[in-house]
Structure formats: structure tokens, C-alpha cells
TORLO-438626 format. One record per residue (C-alpha): residue number from 1; y, x, z; residue in three letters. Coordinates in steps of 0.02 Angstrom, whole numbers, always signed. Layout:
REM TORLO-438626
   n     yy     xx     zz res
 NUM      Y      X      Z ALA
...
REM end
This chain:
REM TORLO-438626
   n     yy     xx     zz res
   1  +3911  +6734  +4530 MET
   2  +3825  +6580  +4457 ASP
   3  +3869  +6409  +4522 ARG
   4  +3811  +6233  +4493 THR
   5  +3961  +6125  +4450 VAL
   6  +3943  +5935  +4453 PRO
   7  +3987  +5897  +4272 ARG
   8  +3975  +5709  +4260 THR
   9  +4028  +5684  +4080 GLY
  10  +4104  +5513  +4117 SER
  11  +4200  +5483  +3956 ASP
  12  +4247  +5308  +4013 GLU
  13  +4334  +5371  +4170 ILE
  14  +4424  +5510  +4075 GLU
  15  +4481  +5383  +3945 LEU
  16  +4548  +5269  +4082 TYR
  17  +4646  +5411  +4163 ILE
  18  +4718  +5470  +3996 ARG
  19  +4764  +5291  +3952 THR
  20  +4869  +5255  +4105 TYR
  21  +4955  +5425  +4105 TYR
  22  +5001  +5405  +3922 SER
  23  +5073  +5233  +3957 LEU
  24  +5170  +5298  +4108 LEU
  25  +5266  +5417  +3995 ARG
  26  +5366  +5264  +3943 SER
  27  +5535  +5246  +4029 THR
  28  +5515  +5058  +4037 GLY
  29  +5391  +4937  +4113 GLU
  30  +5208  +4942  +4062 ILE
  31  +5096  +4790  +4073 GLN
  32  +4938  +4816  +4175 LEU
  33  +4848  +4699  +4054 GLU
  34  +4844  +4849  +3936 ALA
  35  +4731  +4939  +4061 LEU
  36  +4607  +4800  +4098 VAL
  37  +4480  +4845  +3963 GLU
  38  +4482  +5032  +4003 ALA
  39  +4468  +4994  +4189 HIS
  40  +4322  +4874  +4168 ALA
  41  +4228  +4992  +4053 ASN
  42  +4224  +5131  +4185 THR
  43  +4091  +5033  +4281 ASN
  44  +4174  +5092  +4442 SER
  45  +4063  +5092  +4595 SER
  46  +4201  +5002  +4690 LEU
  47  +4222  +4871  +4552 HIS
  48  +4045  +4845  +4490 ALA
  49  +4079  +4665  +4442 GLY
  50  +4234  +4696  +4336 ALA
  51  +4150  +4638  +4175 LEU
  52  +4065  +4487  +4253 ARG
  53  +4143  +4313  +4242 LEU
  54  +4115  +4274  +4426 GLU
  55  +4234  +4351  +4554 PRO
  56  +4190  +4519  +4631 ASP
  57  +4241  +4478  +4809 VAL
  58  +4201  +4653  +4874 ASP
  59  +4321  +4732  +4749 ALA
  60  +4453  +4600  +4780 LEU
  61  +4442  +4629  +4967 THR
  62  +4456  +4818  +4947 TYR
  63  +4609  +4800  +4836 ALA
  64  +4695  +4663  +4937 ALA
  65  +4682  +4761  +5099 LEU
  66  +4773  +4906  +5015 ARG
  67  +4917  +4800  +4953 LEU
  68  +5054  +4711  +5054 PRO
  69  +5048  +4522  +5070 ASP
  70  +5201  +4505  +4959 CYS
  71  +5091  +4555  +4811 ILE
  72  +5066  +4368  +4786 PHE
  73  +5249  +4358  +4733 GLN
  74  +5264  +4526  +4647 VAL
  75  +5281  +4545  +4459 ARG
  76  +5345  +4724  +4448 LEU
  77  +5291  +4878  +4547 VAL
  78  +5415  +5023  +4538 VAL
  79  +5359  +5199  +4588 LEU
  80  +5471  +5342  +4643 GLY
  81  +5455  +5502  +4742 GLN
  82  +5611  +5487  +4852 SER
  83  +5764  +5383  +4886 GLN
  84  +5862  +5494  +4766 ASP
  85  +5746  +5449  +4622 VAL
  86  +5767  +5263  +4654 PHE
  87  +5957  +5281  +4661 VAL
  88  +5960  +5385  +4502 TRP
  89  +5857  +5254  +4409 ARG
  90  +5968  +5107  +4457 GLN
  91  +5881  +5051  +4617 TYR
  92  +6014  +5105  +4743 PRO
  93  +5968  +4990  +4886 ALA
  94  +5777  +4989  +4898 VAL
  95  +5779  +5044  +5080 GLU
  96  +5884  +4891  +5123 SER
  97  +5745  +4782  +5053 TRP
  98  +5609  +4712  +5166 GLN
  99  +5489  +4849  +5226 PRO
 100  +5309  +4796  +5192 VAL
 101  +5142  +4873  +5237 THR
 102  +4959  +4860  +5190 ALA
 103  +4814  +4850  +5313 VAL
 104  +4707  +4981  +5226 GLY
 105  +4829  +5107  +5152 ARG
 106  +4982  +5198  +5218 ARG
 107  +5117  +5193  +5086 ARG
 108  +5305  +5174  +5108 ARG
 109  +5350  +5011  +5018 MET
 110  +5495  +4889  +5007 PHE
 111  +5503  +4713  +4934 PHE
 112  +5661  +4637  +4861 ASP
 113  +5610  +4461  +4915 GLY
 114  +5590  +4402  +4736 GLN
 115  +5472  +4494  +4618 GLU
 116  +5494  +4683  +4636 THR
 117  +5397  +4801  +4749 LEU
 118  +5460  +4980  +4769 ALA
 119  +5328  +5108  +4821 ALA
 120  +5352  +5292  +4866 TYR
 121  +5226  +5413  +4791 VAL
 122  +5194  +5590  +4858 ALA
 123  +5087  +5658  +4716 SER
 124  +4991  +5605  +4563 ARG
 125  +4849  +5555  +4681 SER
 126  +4952  +5403  +4730 ASP
 127  +4954  +5352  +4548 ILE
 128  +4765  +5379  +4531 ASP
 129  +4745  +5272  +4686 ASP
 130  +4871  +5133  +4658 LEU
 131  +4843  +5091  +4475 ILE
 132  +4656  +5049  +4492 PRO
 133  +4695  +4948  +4649 ILE
 134  +4826  +4845  +4557 LEU
 135  +4718  +4821  +4403 VAL
 136  +4570  +4768  +4511 THR
 137  +4679  +4643  +4603 PHE
 138  +4743  +4569  +4439 GLN
 139  +4569  +4556  +4362 ILE
 140  +4496  +4467  +4513 GLU
 141  +4650  +4356  +4535 TRP
 142  +4632  +4296  +4356 ASN
 143  +4447  +4260  +4378 LYS
 144  +4487  +4150  +4527 LEU
 145  +4629  +4070  +4430 HIS
 146  +4508  +4022  +4292 HIS
 147  +4395  +3938  +4421 LEU
 148  +4538  +3851  +4511 LEU
 149  +4658  +3800  +4372 HIS
 150  +4649  +3615  +4332 GLY
 151  +4503  +3583  +4450 SER
 152  +4500  +3446  +4581 GLN
 153  +4484  +3578  +4714 ILE
 154  +4668  +3621  +4694 GLN
 155  +4724  +3456  +4771 GLY
 156  +4597  +3475  +4911 TRP
 157  +4662  +3650  +4951 LEU
 158  +4841  +3589  +4957 ALA
 159  +4793  +3474  +5102 GLU
 160  +4719  +3623  +5198 LEU
 161  +4868  +3742  +5186 VAL
 162  +4896  +3824  +5356 GLY
 163  +4725  +3775  +5422 LYS
 164  +4581  +3891  +5467 GLN
 165  +4436  +3826  +5364 LEU
 166  +4277  +3790  +5461 ASP
 167  +4102  +3827  +5394 ASP
 168  +4084  +3655  +5318 GLU
 169  +4247  +3674  +5223 GLU
 170  +4201  +3850  +5169 VAL
 171  +4037  +3780  +5102 ALA
 172  +4134  +3648  +5005 ALA
 173  +4249  +3784  +4937 LEU
 174  +4100  +3889  +4883 ALA
 175  +4021  +3739  +4796 ALA
 176  +4186  +3697  +4710 GLY
 177  +4208  +3874  +4646 LEU
 178  +4024  +3900  +4606 GLY
 179  +4011  +4054  +4715 MET
 180  +3892  +4102  +4857 PRO
 181  +3939  +4044  +5031 PHE
 182  +3949  +4225  +5090 ASP
 183  +4082  +4265  +4960 ASP
 184  +4187  +4115  +5012 ALA
 185  +4165  +4165  +5194 ALA
 186  +4230  +4339  +5155 ARG
 187  +4383  +4263  +5073 LEU
 188  +4411  +4168  +5236 ARG
 189  +4392  +4331  +5332 GLN
 190  +4516  +4415  +5214 LEU
 191  +4653  +4284  +5217 TRP
 192  +4617  +4184  +5374 GLY
 193  +4737  +4037  +5401 HIS
 194  +4820  +4081  +5235 SER
 195  +4662  +4056  +5131 LEU
 196  +4707  +3884  +5062 ALA
 197  +4886  +3939  +5027 GLU
 198  +4828  +4098  +4939 ARG
 199  +4704  +4007  +4830 LEU
 200  +4835  +3877  +4787 THR
 201  +4951  +4017  +4729 GLN
 202  +4812  +4097  +4628 ILE
 203  +4769  +3931  +4547 GLY
 204  +4949  +3899  +4496 ALA
 205  +4968  +4045  +4374 SER
 206  +4886  +4199  +4301 ARG
 207  +4936  +4367  +4371 LYS
 208  +5034  +4478  +4251 LYS
 209  +5085  +4635  +4344 LEU
 210  +5196  +4769  +4270 ALA
 211  +5222  +4948  +4327 LEU
 212  +5362  +5074  +4306 GLN
 213  +5358  +5258  +4355 LEU
 214  +5537  +5314  +4378 LEU
 215  +5507  +5502  +4372 ASP
 216  +5346  +5590  +4322 SER
 217  +5405  +5770  +4347 SER
 218  +5320  +5893  +4464 LEU
 219  +5494  +5944  +4521 ALA
 220  +5523  +5768  +4590 ALA
 221  +5366  +5779  +4697 TYR
 222  +5418  +5950  +4762 ARG
 223  +5590  +5887  +4806 LYS
 224  +5512  +5743  +4903 ALA
 225  +5403  +5864  +5001 ILE
 226  +5554  +5973  +5037 ARG
 227  +5649  +5822  +5102 ARG
 228  +5499  +5778  +5211 TRP
 229  +5501  +5951  +5290 TRP
 230  +5691  +5949  +5311 ALA
 231  +5670  +5788  +5410 ASN
 232  +5551  +5878  +5530 ILE
 233  +5675  +6020  +5553 GLN
 234  +5815  +5897  +5587 GLU
 235  +5713  +5813  +5723 HIS
 236  +5675  +5979  +5809 ALA
 237  +5831  +6087  +5785 PRO
 238  +5791  +6190  +5940 GLU
 239  +5631  +6260  +5862 ILE
 240  +5637  +6414  +5751 ASP
 241  +5481  +6379  +5648 PHE
 242  +5494  +6549  +5563 LEU
 243  +5466  +6630  +5733 ASP
 244  +5318  +6523  +5792 ARG
 245  +5132  +6535  +5756 PRO
 246  +5064  +6366  +5702 VAL
 247  +4899  +6274  +5716 TYR
 248  +4904  +6148  +5574 PHE
 249  +4802  +5987  +5592 VAL
 250  +4783  +5843  +5470 SER
 251  +4710  +5695  +5565 SER
 252  +4804  +5541  +5624 ASN
 253  +4944  +5496  +5744 THR
 254  +4841  +5438  +5893 HIS
 255  +4688  +5543  +5932 SER
 256  +4766  +5713  +5968 LEU
 257  +4909  +5635  +6066 ALA
 258  +4790  +5529  +6171 ASN
 259  +4672  +5673  +6209 LEU
 260  +4813  +5791  +6257 LEU
 261  +4910  +5665  +6362 SER
 262  +4770  +5552  +6427 GLY
 263  +4899  +5412  +6436 LEU
 264  +4775  +5270  +6409 ALA
 265  +4661  +5319  +6552 LEU
 266  +4769  +5266  +6702 PRO
 267  +4794  +5094  +6621 ASP
 268  +4609  +5049  +6621 GLU
 269  +4632  +4888  +6721 ASP
 270  +4771  +4818  +6610 SER
 271  +4679  +4867  +6451 LEU
 272  +4519  +4786  +6515 ALA
 273  +4617  +4628  +6552 ASP
 274  +4691  +4630  +6375 PHE
 275  +4515  +4652  +6306 LEU
 276  +4453  +4499  +6402 ARG
 277  +4598  +4394  +6336 ARG
 278  +4582  +4457  +6157 SER
 279  +4419  +4364  +6125 GLY
 280  +4333  +4519  +6055 GLU
 281  +4167  +4487  +6140 LEU
 282  +4073  +4632  +6059 ASP
 283  +4201  +4757  +6124 LEU
 284  +4202  +4676  +6295 LEU
 285  +4013  +4688  +6309 ARG
 286  +4023  +4869  +6254 LYS
 287  +4153  +4904  +6389 TYR
 288  +4045  +4823  +6522 GLN
 289  +3893  +4931  +6485 ARG
 290  +3975  +5098  +6446 VAL
 291  +3880  +5242  +6525 GLU
 292  +3939  +5405  +6446 ARG
 293  +4113  +5465  +6499 PRO
 294  +4167  +5510  +6322 GLY
 295  +4116  +5338  +6259 ASP
 296  +4218  +5256  +6397 TRP
 297  +4374  +5357  +6352 GLU
 298  +4353  +5324  +6165 ASN
 299  +4340  +5138  +6199 LEU
 300  +4498  +5138  +6305 LEU
 301  +4592  +5229  +6167 TYR
 302  +4530  +5102  +6040 TYR
 303  +4582  +4955  +6148 VAL
 304  +4750  +5035  +6183 GLN
 305  +4783  +5051  +5996 LYS
 306  +4751  +4864  +5976 LYS
 307  +4859  +4825  +6128 TYR
 308  +5007  +4928  +6068 LEU
 309  +4998  +4842  +5898 ALA
 310  +5004  +4670  +5980 SER
 311  +5161  +4571  +6021 GLU
 312  +5140  +4596  +6208 GLU
 313  +5116  +4783  +6187 GLY
 314  +5282  +4822  +6101 LYS
 315  +5371  +4878  +6259 ALA
 316  +5223  +4984  +6310 ALA
 317  +5223  +5067  +6138 ALA
 318  +5401  +5128  +6164 ALA
 319  +5357  +5190  +6339 GLU
 320  +5208  +5284  +6269 LYS
 321  +5316  +5378  +6143 VAL
 322  +5434  +5430  +6284 ALA
 323  +5289  +5485  +6394 ALA
 324  +5215  +5587  +6251 GLU
 325  +5380  +5675  +6225 GLN
 326  +5386  +5720  +6409 ALA
 327  +5213  +5796  +6387 ALA
 328  +5270  +5907  +6242 GLY
 329  +5217  +5792  +6099 ILE
 330  +5359  +5745  +5981 GLN
 331  +5335  +5615  +5845 ARG
 332  +5432  +5633  +5682 VAL
 333  +5426  +5475  +5576 PRO
 334  +5443  +5492  +5387 SER
 335  +5614  +5455  +5314 SER
 336  +5675  +5423  +5136 HIS
 337  +5513  +5481  +5057 SER
 338  +5324  +5454  +5069 PHE
 339  +5241  +5390  +5227 ASP
 340  +5166  +5540  +5319 VAL
 341  +5215  +5546  +5502 GLU
 342  +5209  +5714  +5590 ALA
 343  +5191  +5771  +5770 GLN
 344  +5256  +5934  +5842 ILE
 345  +5156  +5985  +5996 ILE
 346  +5222  +6126  +6105 ARG
 347  +5074  +6207  +6191 LEU
 348  +5182  +6278  +6332 ASP
 349  +5236  +6102  +6383 GLN
 350  +5064  +6022  +6393 LEU
 351  +5002  +5967  +6563 ASN
 352  +4819  +6019  +6585 PRO
 353  +4797  +5896  +6729 GLU
 354  +4836  +5749  +6615 GLY
 355  +4718  +5796  +6475 MET
 356  +4559  +5706  +6426 ASP
 357  +4408  +5774  +6521 SER
 358  +4334  +5842  +6358 ARG
 359  +4476  +5968  +6350 LEU
 360  +4454  +6039  +6524 CYS
 361  +4429  +6224  +6488 LEU
 362  +4446  +6376  +6600 PRO
 363  +4611  +6467  +6577 GLY
 364  +4719  +6321  +6522 LEU
 365  +4857  +6385  +6636 GLU
 366  +4886  +6523  +6506 ALA
 367  +4962  +6393  +6391 LEU
 368  +5121  +6400  +6495 ARG
 369  +5156  +6569  +6415 GLU
 370  +5114  +6515  +6238 SER
 371  +5241  +6512  +6097 ASP
 372  +5123  +6422  +5977 ALA
 373  +5144  +6249  +5902 LEU
 374  +5025  +6119  +5837 ILE
 375  +5093  +6029  +5684 ILE
 376  +4987  +5874  +5664 ASN
 377  +5012  +5758  +5514 ILE
 378  +4947  +5585  +5475 ASP
 379  +4820  +5633  +5342 TYR
 380  +4895  +5624  +5167 PRO
 381  +4817  +5562  +5006 LEU
 382  +4745  +5684  +4881 GLY
 383  +4864  +5811  +4804 MET
 384  +4998  +5773  +4935 ALA
 385  +4889  +5881  +5049 ALA
 386  +4920  +6033  +4938 TYR
 387  +5107  +5999  +4926 GLN
 388  +5128  +5976  +5113 ILE
 389  +5026  +6127  +5169 LEU
 390  +5111  +6245  +5045 THR
 391  +5282  +6183  +5102 GLU
 392  +5238  +6212  +5285 ILE
 393  +5169  +6385  +5245 ALA
 394  +5337  +6434  +5169 ARG
 395  +5431  +6381  +5324 ASN
 396  +5333  +6450  +5472 ILE
 397  +5289  +6622  +5540 HIS
 398  +5102  +6612  +5509 HIS
 399  +4951  +6499  +5530 PHE
 400  +4831  +6525  +5674 GLU
 401  +4720  +6389  +5605 GLY
 402  +4709  +6250  +5475 VAL
 403  +4602  +6102  +5528 TYR
 404  +4566  +5943  +5430 VAL
 405  +4490  +5782  +5498 LEU
 406  +4469  +5641  +5373 GLY
 407  +4364  +5501  +5303 LYS
 408  +4232  +5524  +5169 ALA
 409  +4089  +5437  +5083 ALA
 410  +3915  +5501  +5125 THR
 411  +3765  +5507  +5010 LEU
 412  +3638  +5561  +5141 ASN
 413  +3701  +5489  +5305 GLY
 414  +3762  +5331  +5390 ARG
 415  +3933  +5259  +5426 ILE
 416  +4002  +5348  +5580 GLY
 417  +3910  +5512  +5548 ASP
 418  +4010  +5675  +5543 VAL
 419  +3990  +5797  +5398 MET
 420  +4042  +5980  +5407 ILE
 421  +4054  +6063  +5235 PRO
 422  +4061  +6248  +5195 ASN
 423  +4068  +6220  +5006 VAL
 424  +4199  +6110  +4923 VAL
 425  +4211  +6075  +4737 HIS
 426  +4386  +6016  +4691 ASP
 427  +4408  +5903  +4539 GLU
 428  +4595  +5941  +4533 HIS
 429  +4580  +6130  +4511 SER
 430  +4397  +6130  +4457 GLN
 431  +4374  +6269  +4584 ASN
 432  +4223  +6284  +4698 THR
 433  +4282  +6344  +4868 TYR
 434  +4166  +6441  +4983 LEU
 435  +4236  +6455  +5159 PHE
 436  +4178  +6493  +5336 PRO
 437  +4201  +6324  +5419 ASN
 438  +4241  +6367  +5599 CYS
 439  +4146  +6213  +5660 PHE
 440  +3959  +6186  +5676 THR
 441  +3860  +6034  +5729 ALA
 442  +3855  +6101  +5907 ALA
 443  +4046  +6088  +5918 ASP
 444  +4049  +5902  +5880 VAL
 445  +3881  +5828  +5933 ALA
 446  +3914  +5826  +6122 PRO
 447  +4061  +5707  +6094 TYR
 448  +3983  +5591  +5964 LEU
 449  +3898  +5438  +6039 THR
 450  +3841  +5334  +5891 HIS
 451  +3807  +5452  +5745 GLY
 452  +3735  +5614  +5683 THR
 453  +3824  +5778  +5644 VAL
 454  +3772  +5869  +5484 MET
 455  +3840  +6044  +5452 ASP
 456  +3815  +6161  +5301 ASN
 457  +3858  +6017  +5184 GLN
 458  +3932  +6022  +5009 LYS
 459  +4086  +5914  +4980 ALA
 460  +4170  +5858  +4820 ILE
 461  +4355  +5813  +4813 THR
 462  +4380  +5670  +4691 VAL
 463  +4539  +5608  +4609 ARG
 464  +4530  +5428  +4668 GLY
 465  +4419  +5302  +4755 THR
 466  +4393  +5195  +4598 PHE
 467  +4363  +5343  +4483 LEU
 468  +4176  +5358  +4510 GLN
 469  +4031  +5259  +4440 ASN
 470  +3843  +5256  +4479 PRO
 471  +3806  +5391  +4350 ARG
 472  +3940  +5501  +4428 TYR
 473  +3869  +5478  +4603 VAL
 474  +3691  +5513  +4545 THR
 475  +3743  +5675  +4457 VAL
 476  +3837  +5747  +4605 ILE
 477  +3695  +5701  +4724 TYR
 478  +3570  +5792  +4612 LYS
 479  +3682  +5946  +4623 GLU
 480  +3676  +5938  +4814 GLY
 481  +3848  +5864  +4847 TYR
 482  +3832  +5736  +4985 THR
 483  +4012  +5721  +5049 ASP
 484  +4140  +5632  +4937 ILE
 485  +4323  +5637  +4991 GLU
 486  +4500  +5665  +4927 MET
 487  +4592  +5802  +5023 GLU
 488  +4485  +5956  +5061 ALA
 489  +4506  +6035  +4888 GLY
 490  +4697  +6024  +4886 PRO
 491  +4705  +6091  +5064 PHE
 492  +4595  +6238  +5016 LEU
 493  +4703  +6271  +4863 SER
 494  +4851  +6286  +4981 ALA
 495  +4750  +6397  +5100 VAL
 496  +4711  +6511  +4951 THR
 497  +4896  +6530  +4914 GLU
 498  +4929  +6569  +5098 SER
 499  +4815  +6722  +5094 ILE
 500  +4820  +6779  +4911 ARG
 501  +4967  +6852  +4811 PRO
 502  +4959  +6724  +4670 ARG
 503  +4939  +6539  +4636 ARG
 504  +4766  +6467  +4659 HIS
 505  +4654  +6493  +4506 PRO
 506  +4573  +6361  +4396 TYR
 507  +4387  +6332  +4367 ASP
 508  +4327  +6479  +4472 GLU
 509  +4227  +6516  +4628 ILE
 510  +4354  +6551  +4766 VAL
 511  +4284  +6647  +4915 ASN
 512  +4389  +6617  +5071 LEU
 513  +4279  +6718  +5189 TYR
 514  +4387  +6844  +5278 GLY
 515  +4537  +6728  +5294 ALA
 516  +4653  +6790  +5434 PRO
 517  +4656  +6619  +5518 PHE
 518  +4535  +6480  +5563 ASP
 519  +4486  +6354  +5430 VAL
 520  +4394  +6198  +5490 GLY
 521  +4353  +6036  +5398 ILE
 522  +4269  +5884  +5477 LEU
 523  +4233  +5722  +5384 HIS
 524  +4174  +5560  +5460 TYR
 525  +4078  +5440  +5351 ALA
 526  +4164  +5276  +5308 SER
 527  +4064  +5227  +5152 ASP
 528  +3887  +5238  +5086 GLN
 529  +3906  +5216  +4897 PRO
 530  +3718  +5229  +4870 MET
 531  +3681  +5089  +4995 SER
 532  +3707  +4906  +4955 GLU
 533  +3846  +4825  +5055 GLY
 534  +3906  +4980  +5145 GLN
 535  +4075  +5009  +5061 SER
 536  +4241  +4968  +5144 LEU
 537  +4259  +4823  +5024 GLY
 538  +4120  +4735  +5119 ARG
 539  +4135  +4799  +5297 ARG
 540  +4262  +4889  +5408 SER
 541  +4238  +5051  +5500 LEU
 542  +4289  +4969  +5664 SER
 543  +4250  +5056  +5829 TYR
 544  +4122  +5173  +5753 TYR
 545  +4260  +5259  +5656 GLY
 546  +4354  +5284  +5819 MET
 547  +4201  +5364  +5898 ASP
 548  +4183  +5494  +5760 SER
 549  +4371  +5519  +5751 THR
 550  +4382  +5565  +5935 TYR
 551  +4227  +5674  +5926 ALA
 552  +4308  +5773  +5785 GLY
 553  +4477  +5776  +5871 SER
 554  +4400  +5841  +6032 ALA
 555  +4312  +5980  +5935 ALA
 556  +4475  +6029  +5848 ILE
 557  +4578  +6032  +6007 LEU
 558  +4446  +6129  +6104 ARG
 559  +4445  +6257  +5963 ARG
 560  +4636  +6271  +5966 ILE
 561  +4645  +6285  +6156 LEU
 562  +4505  +6414  +6165 GLN
 563  +4585  +6516  +6026 ARG
 564  +4756  +6508  +6106 GLU
 565  +4692  +6556  +6279 ILE
 566  +4608  +6706  +6198 SER
 567  +4759  +6748  +6088 ASN
 568  +4878  +6737  +6234 ARG
 569  +4822  +6907  +6295 GLY
 570  +4841  +6982  +6121 ARG
 571  +5012  +6907  +6084 ARG
 572  +5076  +6915  +6263 GLY
REM end
């Protein structure tokens, strides 16, 4: 069978990847300065201004949101797959260091309070993700340093430390740095009250980050995945996973739990009161004019997430976890390895009366006799998807379904749209996967308020968010690929190994029609790389991401419940 493969021929990107992997073979520290030229020459779509003298605020914002605040103090970033690797390589106490997080990326990280950041990696995808982020941050830091160092604006900023700059002060900052007002305003949005302090730190010295990979072996990644699964088994010792059919879902830690438990809905009055006090006027106006039931529920779930993350919502967050457990939903936090939380959902313990109205199906009472589980994970990054799904497949009876809900960039839609592919080209294996996606537009559209659903799409799984440039995007679009993401290919490689007697092939067409279980992939658009100003470096997904997330989650859960109601007679 002939196929059209998106061969981009980007020598600059391949050179960049080869350069950092060759440097990482060193057992010591490598200086990120050695990667600056190769990084800048890729002409990355996310770092289009790398070679320009003026700061690329979009790229800086994207990178800064995916790094912890302590990055301003960090000199050395140390990467390891598990606690054992850190101990073996003379970092025995990293988990006693300060835990730190980033707004825009889940990654288990610890800071020693001085200059070292320890980060857990689950696969080589974490390396392909983290290195360009760090190099971008250093390049843009040093551009700002050049503008700030020795200038009169340094003394002015020192007087504003701790103050939220008003528009007049932002205009003065923009004039002092010779940048557009909008760029200075986005720096204010990024760092808020800390803006003057951050710029003072940047002006004081150049950034010279170093990186050390403690173990580069595939065995170390596999051991980390095995430890991750062992942690799940330890949290649920009463479950014999080898005797239970499993519906696997990769999504997030809130949408399935909220839809199945409906725990936010009885708290509408308190959540509305929190919304009024939060000062988020756009959300408040949306709440006041909601008409469609699904939109109302989505909005409550979104507000609840904000409330539980607030200081006043801490007690309620603990109560919610306890209530979920009573409803058959058990959370398993990650421990001593990468940051992918899991949920074990026992279908026989769910309460149909407490479910979201979108899940009200005839025959739900049959779930009381079900022995099936849903294993839901907080969607992983890149090749970690392959490692996780293959590990689960080795430790359960069989899959009833594999469902993936994740973010993607769209080349033919808008932010908030949902894309349903039935062809996936995987840059890791170079395979093109053909599969019968169990979802169509009709399964999702009734629950999507603000976007469009497009099925029969072609997706491409890329190695990293920074590892594409305009030529790359143009080539794949010409070949009909409109959906750019990072996990579908690795998941489908694992699906292949779950139904075939050998490891997944390389550089082939892989036909997954006839698989003995459901395969469903839904992507919601978070970026428009062919549209000016529509990347996550410039804007956030906000509520519209929640809308498409819940539409996809509702479709997945309805599919699982319908399948299990039907299967109950067969397995009963």
C-alpha cells in the first residue's frame, strides 16, 4: 500500500537533536550555551525571534510558564528517572528538597534552595521538551540582561520591587527597554507583582545554565515505569488487576471524576459566591447568562477547580477526595518517580443518581454487577505514553477500550475545536497508523458549546513542541495532516503490541482495524501555529479548553458505560 509520509527534511532540527544527545552522553555537566546556536538556527515556530536582538516575549512566556519560579536562582538542572537514580549518582536527598512546580507543565521537581534543580524524566520526550525550554529561557534572559545591564532603568526598577506596575509605569518600562508596550504588558501579566524584582535579577547577571543527565539508559526508564505501576498496586492491594477487564483512559485528574460523581453541582451557591468574590468578571457574566445545561455544568466544574486551588478551598479539596473515594473513585498520586497521577474507578461502586446529566443512560443499574475498572491517568508526555500503556497491558487481564483525550495544535480549526483522527503518523516509530476511531463528530458535538468537531482527521505525533519550524508545518499541512500532538503515536505503538505477537514495527503502515477492543482518540485544539498570536506563548486556553475537555470526557464515559452495559450480559 502506498502512503504519503510527511518528510520535512529539516536538517537544522535534526542537527539540534543530535547535538544535545551527543552532549548528554557526558557523565558531567554540559553548558547550555553550547546549544544556543543550534537552537536558534532551527527557526522554531515557538521561538521565531531567537536570532533577533530584541526579546521574543512570546517565547519567553511559553518557556517561563513551563519552569518553576526558582529557575531565577538555578544554575544546574539534574535529570533522573527515579529516586534510585538520584541516590546512585550522589544525590541521595533530592526528595527532601523543596518541591517546586510549573504553571504550564507537570513535572516532578525539587530545588535545593541554592542553585540545583532536580527533575524527574519519564522518557526521552522529557528531554526533547525540557532542553529547548531551558535554552529558550536562557537566550531571552540574556537579551533582557543586555537591555537592562548598566542602564538607568535598573535603579528605577529597584524602587518598584513588590509593586504591581500600572499602565503608565509599564509604558515607561517599555520605553526604557525599547520594546512595544504590548510586550512589556505581557511581562507584567507573566510576573505580576514580581515583575520589577524579576527584571532586577535578570539585569544583575547573565544566565549560564548547565544540565546533567544522570542515566540515559532505556532500562532506567523502564524501571521508573515499573515503580510507577507498583505504587498503584500498593494503593489498591484488594484489587487483582490480572482478573479484571480494564477501560484505559488518558485524560486528566478532574473531568472524569467530576462527571461520574457530580460533586460540584450541589455546591452551586457557594461556587457562585466564590466567583463573585474572585473578581473574574468575564466568568461571572458567563455564569449569569448560561442557557445550555452542559455549559452550566462545565462552568461549575471550572470554577470549582479554581476554588479548590485557592487558599480558602484547601479543606474542601480534602473533602472532595474523600467523597470521590466513597463513590468508587480512588486517586493514586505519583511517588518517587515522574509526575503522572492515576485514578482507579470501580464501575460497580458508582452511583448513577450522582452522575452528571450527560451520563444518564438506560440500564446504568447493570453496573452494580460489573467487575470492570477504569484506569484513568493524567496524560503523560510523548514516549511516556508508550511506556505506561505497555506496562499496564502486562499487568491486567485485558483491555475493553483504550481512550485518549489530549491537547493538540490545529492547522485547519480554531482554539477549542475537537479533532478526531483515524490516521496517525508517528515521528518516533516512523509508522503510519490506520485505526477505527470509535468516536465520530456526532459523539462529541452535542456536548461542545463553543467549538466545532472535525472527524476523519490525520494527526502527526511530533517529538517536541519546539522541534517544528514554518517549513515543517507547511509540509505536513500539504500532506493533509492537520492535527499536531505528542502522544497518539506512542499510545498506538503500545496498542499494536497489545494485539500483535511482536514489538511494533518501524517505518511501516500499521493497520489496527479488527482490534479486539475499542480505540478512541480525541484532541482539543490549544494552538494555531499557522495563525498569528494564537500559540500558548501569547494566550491561554482558559475556559474554552474546559469546554472541549468536558465534551470529550462525556463522550468517552458514555462510550464506556454503554459498552459495559452491553458487555454485562455477555460477561455475566
